[in-house]
C-alpha positions as CSV (number, residue, x, y, z in Angstrom):
1,M,-0.3,-0.3,-0.2
2,S,1.0,3.7,-0.2
3,R,0.8,6.2,1.6
4,L,-1.4,7.3,4.8
5,T,-3.4,10.5,3.6
6,I,-5.0,13.1,5.5
7,D,-8.0,11.7,4.1
8,A,-7.3,8.5,5.1
9,L,-6.6,8.9,8.7
10,R,-9.8,11.3,9.1
11,T,-11.7,8.0,7.7
12,I,-9.7,6.1,10.0
13,L,-10.1,7.9,13.0
14,V,-14.1,8.7,12.1
15,A,-13.8,5.1,12.0
16,C,-12.6,4.0,15.1
17,A,-13.9,6.8,17.7
18,G,-17.6,7.1,15.8
19,A,-17.3,10.8,15.1
20,D,-18.8,13.1,13.1
21,D,-18.1,12.4,9.5
22,D,-17.9,16.0,8.0
23,V,-14.4,16.4,10.1
24,E,-12.1,17.6,7.7
25,F,-8.7,18.4,8.8
26,S,-7.4,21.7,8.4
27,D,-3.6,23.0,7.7
28,E,-3.7,24.8,11.0
29,A,-5.5,21.4,12.7
30,L,-2.8,19.0,11.4
31,D,-0.4,20.2,14.2
32,V,-3.8,20.3,16.7
33,T,-3.2,16.9,19.2
34,F,-5.1,14.4,18.7
35,E,-6.7,15.4,22.6
36,E,-8.0,18.7,21.2
37,L,-9.3,17.4,18.4
38,G,-11.3,15.0,20.4
39,Y,-10.1,12.3,20.3
40,D,-9.2,9.8,22.9
41,S,-6.8,7.2,23.9
42,L,-8.7,3.9,23.4
43,A,-9.6,5.9,20.0
44,L,-6.3,6.7,18.7
45,M,-5.7,2.5,19.9
46,E,-7.7,1.3,18.2
47,S,-7.4,3.7,14.8
48,A,-3.6,2.6,15.3
49,A,-4.8,-0.8,15.5
50,R,-6.6,-0.4,11.9
51,I,-3.5,1.2,10.6
52,E,-1.4,-1.6,11.1
53,R,-3.5,-4.3,9.5
54,E,-4.7,-2.0,6.5
55,Y,-0.6,-1.2,5.8
56,G,0.6,-3.8,7.0
57,I,3.4,-2.1,9.1
58,E,3.9,-2.3,12.9
59,L,3.8,0.5,15.2
60,S,5.6,0.0,18.8
61,D,3.4,2.0,21.5
62,D,6.5,4.8,21.6
63,E,5.7,5.6,17.9
64,I,2.0,6.1,19.3
65,D,2.5,7.7,21.9
66,E,4.3,10.4,19.5
67,G,1.4,10.9,17.1
68,L,0.0,13.1,19.1
69,T,-1.0,15.0,16.4
70,P,-2.3,14.3,12.9
71,R,1.0,15.4,10.8
72,R,2.7,13.9,13.6
73,L,1.5,10.5,13.3
74,L,1.4,10.8,9.3
75,A,5.0,11.2,9.1
76,I,5.4,7.6,11.6
77,V,3.3,5.6,9.9
78,N,4.9,7.0,6.0
79,E,8.4,6.7,7.5
80,N,7.4,2.7,8.9
81,L,5.5,2.5,5.3
82,S,8.6,3.5,3.2
83,Q,11.3,1.5,5.2
84,A,8.7,-1.8,4.8
85,A,9.3,-1.2,0.8
């Protein structure tokens, strides 16, 4: 699979957190913590598990903890994807 995009991340978060499907990440929101965006740690853990399944990578607990913002999580996932290729 290719790179994780912001649209794909939003779809995963909506599916795992049950949030409003109309939620979009603006450029400014990419650097806001998931907590401030309304996503709790359980939603992030479920989202990380789904990313691992769909993209065939493994994310360590430390990497998940480091992915505090959408931009950072995208970077971590895409770095893992490029290393796996």
